[in-house]
C-alpha positions as CSV (number, residue, x, y, z in Angstrom):
1,X,33.0,27.2,59.6
2,X,32.5,28.6,56.0
3,X,34.2,31.6,57.3
4,X,37.3,29.6,58.4
5,X,37.6,28.0,55.0
6,X,37.1,30.9,53.0
7,X,40.0,32.4,55.1
8,X,42.2,29.7,54.4
9,X,41.6,29.8,50.6
10,X,42.1,33.5,50.6
11,X,45.2,33.1,52.7
12,X,46.5,30.3,50.5
13,X,46.1,32.3,47.4
14,X,47.7,35.3,48.9
15,X,50.6,33.1,49.8
16,X,50.7,31.5,46.4
17,X,50.6,35.0,44.8
18,X,53.4,36.3,47.2
19,X,55.6,33.3,46.5
20,X,55.1,33.7,42.7
21,X,56.2,37.4,43.1
22,X,59.1,36.6,45.2
23,X,60.2,34.0,42.7
24,X,59.8,36.3,39.6
25,X,61.8,39.0,41.5
26,X,64.7,37.0,42.1
27,X,64.6,34.6,39.2
28,X,67.5,34.3,37.2
29,X,67.5,35.7,33.7
30,X,65.6,33.5,31.1
31,X,67.9,31.9,28.6
32,X,66.9,34.2,25.8
33,X,67.5,37.1,27.9
34,X,70.7,39.5,26.5
35,X,72.9,40.4,29.1
36,X,73.0,44.0,30.4
37,X,76.2,45.6,29.8
38,X,78.0,48.5,31.6
39,X,81.2,50.4,30.3
40,X,82.4,52.3,33.2
41,X,84.6,54.7,32.0
42,X,86.8,57.2,34.1
43,X,88.2,60.4,32.4
44,X,92.0,60.5,32.7
45,X,92.3,57.6,35.4
46,X,95.6,56.0,35.1
47,X,96.9,52.6,36.1
48,X,98.0,53.9,39.5
49,X,95.2,56.3,40.4
50,X,93.7,53.4,42.5
51,X,94.3,51.2,45.8
52,X,94.1,48.2,43.4
53,X,97.5,47.1,42.4
54,X,97.8,46.5,38.7
55,X,101.4,45.9,38.2
56,X,103.1,42.7,38.9
57,X,106.5,41.3,39.4
58,X,108.3,38.8,37.1
59,X,106.3,35.9,38.7
60,X,102.9,37.7,37.7
61,X,102.4,38.3,41.6
62,X,100.6,42.0,42.2
63,X,102.8,44.6,43.5
64,X,101.7,47.6,45.5
65,X,103.4,50.9,45.2
66,X,103.1,53.9,47.3
67,X,100.3,55.6,45.1
68,X,98.4,52.5,45.8
69,X,98.4,53.2,49.4
70,X,97.4,56.8,49.0
71,X,94.2,56.1,47.0
72,X,91.0,54.7,48.6
73,X,89.1,52.7,46.1
74,X,87.4,49.7,47.9
75,X,84.6,49.1,45.3
76,X,87.2,48.8,42.8
77,X,88.9,46.1,45.1
78,X,85.5,44.3,45.4
79,X,85.3,44.2,41.6
80,X,88.9,43.2,41.1
81,X,88.4,40.3,43.6
82,X,85.1,39.0,42.0
83,X,86.6,39.4,38.4
84,X,89.8,39.8,36.5
85,X,91.9,42.8,35.9
86,X,94.6,43.5,33.2
87,X,98.0,44.6,34.0
88,X,98.9,45.5,30.3
89,X,95.9,47.3,28.9
90,X,96.3,49.9,26.6
91,X,94.8,52.9,25.4
92,X,95.6,56.1,23.4
93,X,97.5,58.7,25.0
94,X,94.6,61.3,25.1
95,X,90.8,61.1,25.3
96,X,89.0,61.7,22.2
97,X,90.9,58.9,20.3
98,X,90.3,56.4,22.8
99,X,86.7,57.1,23.2
100,X,86.3,56.9,19.5
101,X,88.0,53.7,19.6
102,X,85.7,52.2,22.4
103,X,82.9,53.0,20.2
104,X,84.3,51.7,16.9
105,X,86.6,49.1,17.7
106,X,89.2,50.9,15.5
107,X,92.6,52.2,16.3
108,X,92.8,56.2,16.1
109,X,95.1,55.7,12.9
110,X,92.4,54.2,11.2
111,X,89.4,56.3,12.4
112,X,91.6,59.6,12.3
113,X,90.7,61.0,15.5
114,X,94.3,61.4,16.6
115,X,93.9,64.1,18.9
116,X,91.4,65.5,21.6
117,X,88.6,67.5,20.1
118,X,88.4,71.0,20.7
119,X,84.9,72.2,20.8
120,X,85.5,75.6,19.0
121,X,87.7,74.9,16.4
122,X,90.1,72.5,14.5
123,X,92.7,71.2,17.2
124,X,95.3,70.3,14.4
125,X,98.3,72.1,15.9
126,X,101.1,73.6,13.7
127,X,102.4,70.4,11.8
128,X,99.2,68.2,12.3
129,X,97.5,66.4,9.5
130,X,95.3,68.7,7.5
131,X,93.0,65.9,7.1
132,X,92.8,64.5,10.5
133,X,89.3,63.7,11.6
134,X,88.6,66.7,13.9
135,X,84.8,66.3,13.3
136,X,84.6,63.1,15.1
137,X,81.8,60.8,14.7
138,X,78.9,61.2,12.6
139,X,75.3,59.7,12.1
140,X,76.5,57.6,9.6
141,X,79.5,56.1,11.8
142,X,79.4,52.4,12.6
143,X,79.3,52.5,16.4
144,X,78.7,49.9,19.1
145,X,75.7,51.7,20.7
146,X,74.0,51.8,17.3
147,X,74.6,48.1,16.8
148,X,73.2,47.3,20.2
149,X,70.2,49.7,19.6
150,X,69.2,47.9,16.5
151,X,69.6,44.6,18.5
152,X,66.9,45.8,21.0
153,X,69.1,47.4,23.5
154,X,68.2,50.3,25.4
155,X,71.4,52.4,25.0
156,X,72.2,55.1,27.5
157,X,75.0,57.7,27.7
158,X,75.6,59.4,30.8
159,X,78.4,61.8,31.5
160,X,81.5,63.1,29.1
161,X,81.0,62.4,25.4
162,X,83.6,64.5,23.6
163,X,82.7,62.8,20.1
164,X,82.6,65.9,18.0
165,X,83.0,69.8,18.1
166,X,80.4,72.1,18.6
167,X,77.5,72.1,15.8
168,X,78.9,68.6,14.5
169,X,76.7,65.5,14.5
170,X,79.1,63.8,17.0
171,X,78.4,66.7,19.4
172,X,75.2,64.9,20.4
173,X,75.2,61.2,21.3
174,X,71.8,60.8,20.4
175,X,73.0,60.8,16.7
176,X,75.6,57.8,17.5
177,X,73.2,55.2,18.5
178,X,72.4,56.3,22.0
179,X,68.4,56.4,23.0
180,X,69.4,58.3,26.3
181,X,71.8,61.3,26.3
182,X,72.2,62.5,30.0
183,X,74.8,65.4,30.2
184,X,77.0,64.3,27.2
185,X,78.0,67.2,24.7
186,X,81.1,68.2,22.8
187,X,82.8,69.5,26.1
188,X,85.9,67.5,27.3
189,X,85.9,68.9,30.9
190,X,83.4,70.1,33.5
191,X,82.9,73.7,34.0
192,X,82.4,73.0,37.7
193,X,81.9,70.0,39.8
194,X,79.5,71.6,42.0
195,X,75.6,71.7,41.8
196,X,75.8,75.1,43.6
197,X,77.6,76.5,40.6
198,X,75.1,74.8,38.2
199,X,77.8,72.6,37.1
200,X,79.3,75.6,35.1
201,X,76.3,77.5,34.3
202,X,76.5,79.9,37.3
203,X,80.0,79.5,38.3
204,X,83.3,78.0,37.1
205,X,83.9,77.9,33.4
206,X,80.8,78.7,31.6
207,X,82.3,77.7,28.4
208,X,82.3,74.3,29.8
209,X,79.0,74.1,31.6
210,X,77.6,70.5,31.8
211,X,74.1,70.3,30.0
212,X,71.2,68.4,31.2
213,X,71.4,68.6,34.8
214,X,69.3,71.5,35.6
215,X,67.1,69.9,38.4
216,X,70.6,69.6,40.6
217,X,71.4,73.3,40.0
218,X,71.6,75.0,43.2
219,X,71.7,72.1,45.3
220,X,74.7,71.0,47.5
221,X,75.7,68.1,45.1
222,X,78.7,66.9,43.4
223,X,78.7,66.0,39.8
224,X,79.8,62.5,40.1
225,X,76.7,62.0,42.4
226,X,74.3,63.7,40.5
227,X,75.4,61.5,37.0
228,X,75.2,58.4,39.3
229,X,71.5,59.1,40.5
230,X,70.8,59.8,36.7
231,X,72.4,56.7,35.6
232,X,70.5,54.5,38.2
233,X,67.2,56.2,37.1
234,X,67.9,55.3,33.6
235,X,68.6,51.5,34.6
236,X,65.2,51.3,36.3
237,X,63.5,52.9,33.3
238,X,65.2,50.0,30.9
239,X,64.0,47.3,33.5
240,X,60.5,48.8,33.2
241,X,60.8,48.7,29.5
242,X,61.6,45.1,29.6
243,X,64.7,45.9,27.6
244,X,68.4,44.8,28.3
245,X,70.4,48.1,28.6
246,X,73.9,49.2,27.4
247,X,75.1,51.9,29.8
248,X,78.1,54.1,28.9
249,X,78.9,55.5,32.2
250,X,81.4,58.1,31.2
251,X,82.1,60.3,34.2
252,X,83.8,63.6,33.8
253,X,86.0,62.9,36.9
254,X,88.9,62.8,37.2
255,X,89.7,65.6,34.6
256,X,90.8,68.9,35.6
257,X,89.5,71.2,37.1
258,X,90.6,69.3,40.5
259,X,87.6,70.4,42.7
260,X,87.7,68.8,46.0
261,X,84.7,66.4,46.7
262,X,83.8,67.3,50.3
263,X,82.4,63.9,51.1
264,X,86.0,62.4,51.2
265,X,88.2,65.5,51.9
266,X,88.8,64.5,55.3
267,X,90.5,61.3,54.3
268,X,93.5,63.0,52.7
269,X,93.8,66.2,54.7
270,X,96.6,64.9,57.1
271,X,98.7,63.5,54.1
272,X,101.8,65.0,52.8
273,X,100.4,65.7,49.3
274,X,99.6,69.0,48.0
275,X,95.9,70.5,48.0
276,X,95.4,69.8,44.4
277,X,96.6,66.2,45.0
278,X,94.4,65.7,47.8
279,X,91.5,67.1,45.6
280,X,92.2,64.6,42.9
281,X,92.2,61.7,45.6
282,X,88.7,62.8,46.5
283,X,87.7,62.9,42.9
284,X,89.1,59.1,42.5
285,X,87.1,58.1,45.8
286,X,84.0,59.9,44.4
287,X,84.1,57.6,41.2
288,X,84.7,54.7,43.2
289,X,81.6,55.4,45.3
290,X,79.7,55.7,42.0
291,X,81.0,52.4,41.1
292,X,79.3,50.8,44.2
293,X,76.4,52.7,44.1
294,X,75.6,51.5,40.6
295,X,76.8,47.9,41.4
296,X,74.4,48.0,44.3
297,X,71.4,49.4,42.4
298,X,71.9,46.8,39.7
299,X,71.6,44.3,42.4
300,X,68.6,45.6,43.9
301,X,66.8,45.6,40.6
302,X,67.5,41.9,40.4
303,X,69.9,42.2,37.4
304,X,73.2,41.3,39.0
305,X,73.7,37.8,37.5
306,X,72.8,39.1,34.0
307,X,74.8,42.4,34.0
308,X,78.5,42.6,32.6
309,X,80.8,45.6,33.8
310,X,83.8,46.7,32.1
311,X,85.9,49.3,34.4
312,X,88.6,51.3,32.7
313,X,90.4,54.8,32.0
314,X,90.7,56.5,28.7
315,X,94.6,57.5,28.9
316,X,97.1,57.6,31.3
317,X,96.9,59.5,34.8
318,X,96.8,63.2,34.9
319,X,97.1,63.6,38.7
320,X,98.8,66.9,39.5
321,X,101.9,65.3,41.1
322,X,105.3,66.4,40.7
323,X,107.4,65.5,37.8
324,X,110.7,64.1,38.3
325,X,113.0,62.7,35.5
326,X,109.7,62.5,33.6
327,X,108.3,60.0,36.4
328,X,105.3,61.3,38.2
329,X,101.5,60.3,38.7
330,X,101.9,56.9,36.8
331,X,105.2,56.0,38.9
332,X,106.8,53.5,38.7
333,X,105.9,53.9,35.0
334,X,107.3,56.6,33.0
335,X,105.3,59.4,31.9
336,X,101.8,60.6,32.3
337,X,98.8,61.4,29.9
338,X,99.8,62.9,26.9
339,X,103.4,61.1,26.9
340,X,104.7,58.6,24.6
341,X,105.9,56.5,27.6
342,X,103.8,53.6,29.0
343,X,102.4,56.0,31.7
344,X,100.6,57.7,29.1
345,X,98.9,54.9,27.7
346,X,98.5,52.0,30.3
347,X,95.2,52.2,32.2
348,X,93.2,50.0,34.9
349,X,90.7,47.4,33.0
350,X,88.7,45.3,35.2
351,X,86.1,43.0,33.9
352,X,83.3,41.2,36.0
353,X,79.7,40.3,36.4
354,X,77.8,42.2,38.9
355,X,77.1,39.0,40.9
356,X,79.0,36.2,39.8
357,X,77.4,32.8,39.3
358,X,78.8,30.2,36.9
359,X,75.5,28.6,36.5
360,X,73.7,31.8,35.2
361,X,73.1,31.4,31.5
362,X,74.9,34.7,30.2
363,X,77.9,33.5,32.5
364,X,77.9,30.1,31.0
365,X,78.5,31.9,27.6
366,X,81.2,34.4,29.1
367,X,82.8,33.0,32.1
368,X,85.2,35.4,34.0
369,X,87.8,34.3,36.2
370,X,87.6,35.6,39.9
371,X,90.4,37.3,41.5
372,X,92.7,36.8,38.7
373,X,95.3,38.8,36.7
374,X,95.7,38.8,33.1
375,X,99.2,39.6,32.0
376,X,98.6,39.3,28.1
377,X,97.9,42.6,26.4
378,X,94.7,44.1,26.0
379,X,93.3,47.3,24.8
380,X,90.5,49.8,24.2
381,X,90.0,48.5,20.7
382,X,88.9,45.1,22.1
383,X,85.7,46.3,23.8
384,X,83.8,46.8,20.5
385,X,84.4,43.1,19.3
386,X,84.0,41.5,22.7
387,X,80.5,43.4,23.5
388,X,79.2,42.2,20.0
389,X,80.2,38.7,20.9
390,X,78.6,39.1,24.3
391,X,75.2,40.4,22.9
392,X,75.3,38.1,19.9
393,X,75.4,40.9,17.3
394,X,77.1,41.4,14.2
395,X,79.2,44.4,12.8
396,X,78.2,45.4,9.4
397,X,79.9,43.5,6.7
398,X,83.0,45.0,5.5
399,X,83.4,46.7,8.6
400,X,87.0,46.8,9.8
401,X,87.9,46.2,13.3
402,X,91.4,46.2,15.0
403,X,90.5,44.9,18.2
404,X,90.2,41.0,19.6
405,X,87.6,39.1,21.4
406,X,88.5,38.9,24.9
407,X,86.6,35.9,25.9
408,X,89.5,33.6,26.4
409,X,91.6,36.4,28.2
410,X,88.8,37.0,30.7
411,X,88.9,33.4,31.7
412,X,92.5,34.0,32.5
413,X,93.6,32.3,29.5
414,X,96.0,33.3,26.7
415,X,94.7,34.3,23.4
416,X,96.6,32.4,21.0
417,X,95.6,34.2,18.0
418,X,96.0,37.9,18.8
419,X,99.2,39.8,17.7
420,X,99.6,41.4,20.9
421,X,100.5,44.9,19.2
422,X,99.5,48.1,20.0
423,X,99.7,51.4,17.8
424,X,99.6,54.9,19.4
425,X,99.7,57.2,16.6
426,X,99.8,61.2,17.6
427,X,100.9,63.5,14.9
428,X,100.2,66.5,16.9
429,X,101.4,69.0,19.6
430,X,100.8,68.0,23.5
431,X,103.3,66.7,26.1
432,X,105.2,64.7,23.8
433,X,105.0,66.2,20.3
434,X,104.7,64.4,17.1
435,X,105.2,60.8,17.5
436,X,104.0,57.4,16.9
437,X,104.6,54.4,19.2
438,X,104.3,50.8,18.9
439,X,104.5,47.8,21.3
440,X,104.8,44.4,20.0
441,X,105.1,41.7,22.6
442,X,108.4,42.9,24.8
443,X,109.5,45.6,22.4
444,X,108.4,49.1,22.0
445,X,109.6,51.8,19.5
446,X,108.7,55.3,19.6
447,X,109.4,57.2,16.4
448,X,109.6,61.2,17.1
449,X,108.8,63.1,13.8
450,X,111.4,65.3,12.0
451,X,109.3,68.7,12.4
452,X,112.4,70.8,13.2
453,X,115.5,68.4,12.8
454,X,116.2,64.7,11.9
455,X,113.9,62.1,13.3
456,X,114.6,60.4,16.7
457,X,114.3,57.0,17.7
458,X,113.7,55.4,21.2
459,X,113.6,51.6,21.6
460,X,112.7,49.6,24.9
461,X,112.6,45.9,26.2
462,X,109.5,46.3,28.2
463,X,110.1,42.6,29.8
464,X,113.7,43.5,31.0
465,X,113.2,47.3,31.3
466,X,109.4,47.9,31.9
467,X,110.0,51.5,33.3
468,X,111.8,52.6,30.2
469,X,115.2,53.7,31.6
470,X,117.3,52.7,29.1
471,X,116.9,53.5,25.2
472,X,118.3,50.7,23.3
473,X,118.2,52.3,19.7
474,X,121.8,52.6,19.3
475,X,122.7,49.1,21.2
476,X,120.4,47.1,19.1
477,X,120.2,48.5,15.5
478,X,118.8,45.4,13.9
479,X,115.9,45.2,16.3
480,X,115.3,48.9,15.9
481,X,115.1,48.2,12.0
482,X,112.6,45.2,12.6
483,X,110.3,47.6,14.6
484,X,110.5,50.4,12.4
485,X,109.5,47.8,9.5
486,X,106.5,46.9,11.6
487,X,105.4,50.3,12.5
488,X,105.5,51.2,8.8
489,X,103.4,48.2,8.0
490,X,100.9,49.2,10.6
491,X,100.8,53.0,9.6
492,X,100.2,51.7,6.0
493,X,97.4,49.1,7.0
494,X,95.5,51.7,8.8
495,X,95.9,54.4,6.3
496,X,97.5,56.8,9.1
497,X,97.8,60.4,8.4
498,X,101.3,61.9,8.9
499,X,102.4,65.4,10.2
500,X,103.0,67.9,7.5
501,X,105.4,70.8,6.9
502,X,105.3,73.3,4.3
503,X,103.1,71.1,2.2
504,X,105.3,67.9,2.5
505,X,104.3,64.9,4.4
506,X,106.8,63.8,7.0
507,X,106.6,60.4,6.4
508,X,108.7,57.7,8.4
509,X,112.5,57.8,7.6
510,X,114.2,54.2,8.2
511,X,117.2,54.3,10.4
512,X,120.6,53.8,8.6
């Protein structure tokens, strides 16, 4: 009898402890637990490099185009279904300016990183500003990870950094507020995507070898997969330490060189696309798998209801597709990475909680509409402001931010106070040379600097002509002058640096 009673007591205690364990492992975050944050950043991924349709018709309904049918991104589709996607989300037209803007909340014209950073030397180009910020971020820079770090977050960088040249403070993300740096350095592209090539150390381009992944060298593993495994380990470590985490998941993909990811090559071999275009599609599908794997890991850790994810690119698409009349990998948008047209600056942006639950504490503070499309403008400048609000932290007094809090827009509402204006200032040489563009509501102006002749103006009404087929600069001279005055005001406000020729600044010249 005593034995039976003892067994019952032991069983009851065991059952109670098991119940407590199950309850604690699956319980929602406490009300004082800050939300975890993932910024999932894909290098050179444009608006059309996905099966998710981001463009809409005049009624706001999504419209699929041929490129949407070519790419396979099922995890992006799931994220879009449970969250909100923006159809007019802007970035700068090349990578380093956008990446610096994400970390600082400032327009490139203000922070001065107006071109991509070349690791070995000043990438000014012939007529570029002498004082552009080619050294990038420093230990003194106000950055999102530093602010979150000071608030108790475990701050993690994984993948491409590209915040400063070799031997600069910005070369190492640890100098910018990250507690952990995995594979980030000055380089802007990988030497190789293959573990069998040491990601550039034993094959490919050794000058761009990816650091910090030595345990994968010689193994049959793709770079995107190795970075994903390391990111998930870092998330687990943050949980073990009892800290909220900020993960800057910055893939090297889908930047050139366009290696084919063998895990997905079969999906495209029967297409009529070139080998390079097929390889690019495998890179896209690889980052989509990474997204799905990280989302699943967060769920497995019991953190899904308290983890926010922003998915985005850093500039327009650079897919190796033919260019016909300036339409290419962003089609039907005009242009691609490095261009002044919309295809060079419009990027995918999706926001969602990993596990949506309107009753979860963090999600009550930041509700996100599900399966929704936001047509109002957003930009990379908004991420800093929004995440500071999400984490309930403040930027230093007097620090100037150019972005807006996306809270209302994430609920599929309009932000009535934002100016719906985006300046892309590029006083350097690239696919489009020496230009400044400004989008304001329905209108867009592009000013081409007078480096070898008179300035040139382009004016588009994006509401009536979203694919920029008709330059209206001559037809609407008064609107041109209005937009030029707004451009001049923005440049002055942000203390933009102008191109230079023979020691003279090439400042804006107003149309006659």
